[in-house]
C-alpha positions in Angstrom: -25.5 -14.0 36.7 -28.4 -12.5 34.6 -26.9 -9.1 34.7 -23.7 -10.4 33.1 -25.5 -12.0 30.2 -26.7 -8.7 29.0 -23.1 -7.4 29.2 -21.4 -10.3 27.4 -23.1 -9.9 24.0 -21.9 -6.3 23.4 -18.4 -7.1 24.6 -18.2 -10.1 22.3 -19.5 -8.1 19.4 -16.9 -5.4 19.9 -14.2 -8.0 20.2 -15.3 -9.6 16.9 -15.3 -6.3 15.1 -11.9 -5.4 16.5 -10.2 -8.7 15.4 -12.0 -9.0 12.0 -12.2 -5.4 10.9 -10.2 -2.8 12.8 -7.0 -4.6 13.6 -6.3 -5.8 10.0 -7.1 -2.3 8.6 -4.7 -0.7 11.0 -2.0 -3.2 10.1 -2.4 -2.5 6.4 -2.4 1.2 7.0 0.9 1.0 8.9 2.5 -1.1 6.1 1.4 1.4 3.5 2.7 4.4 5.5 6.0 2.6 5.9 6.2 1.9 2.2 5.5 5.6 1.4 8.1 6.7 3.9 10.7 4.4 2.4 10.4 5.6 -1.2 13.6 6.9 -2.8 14.9 8.0 -6.2 15.1 5.1 -8.7 12.3 3.1 -7.2 9.7 1.8 -9.6 6.2 2.6 -8.5 2.5 2.3 -9.5 0.1 5.1 -8.7 -3.5 4.6 -7.5 -4.5 5.3 -11.1 -2.4 2.5 -12.4 0.4 4.6 -13.9 3.8 2.9 -13.9 7.0 4.9 -13.6 10.3 5.5 -11.9 10.9 8.1 -9.2 13.3 10.8 -10.3 12.7 13.4 -7.6 10.8 13.6 -4.3 10.3 15.8 -1.3 8.0 15.7 1.8 4.8 16.2 -0.1 5.3 15.3 -3.8 7.0 12.8 -6.0 8.1 13.3 -9.6 7.7 10.2 -11.7 9.4 9.5 -15.0 7.0 7.7 -17.3 9.1 7.7 -20.5 12.1 9.6 -21.8 10.1 12.8 -22.3 7.4 12.7 -19.7 7.7 13.5 -16.0 4.6 13.8 -13.8 4.3 15.2 -10.3 2.1 13.3 -7.8 1.3 13.6 -4.1 3.0 10.9 -2.0 -0.4 9.5 -1.0 -1.1 8.8 -4.7 1.5 6.0 -4.7 -0.2 2.6 -4.5 2.7 0.2 -4.5 6.5 -0.1 -4.9 7.6 -2.6 -7.5 10.5 -4.9 -6.8 12.7 -6.5 -9.3 12.1 -10.0 -7.9 8.3 -9.6 -8.4 8.7 -8.7 -12.1 11.1 -11.6 -12.7 8.6 -14.0 -11.1 5.7 -12.7 -13.1 7.7 -13.1 -16.4 8.9 -16.6 -15.5 5.3 -17.7 -14.7 4.0 -16.4 -18.0 6.8 -18.3 -19.9 6.1 -21.6 -18.1 2.5 -21.6 -19.5 
């Protein structure tokens, strides 16, 4: 029994790290990769630098974002932080009006 006690602590420590650190990080990485793979023309996005724009062109490696009528910027796909949805913008506007 004493030989198992020395073995239980490291196994328990590894299990705690897996469920609290590794598993959630893998889940969020998979969600981000799925979001980046699902991008298409016309999607409103935010880059990791905070730039808001609309996708006008994309290929396997890069995305061209229209910032205003005259400005188009080219970014790597990995530079996209989030994809904006119309429902989220409406909810944010409604919340501000209620205050």
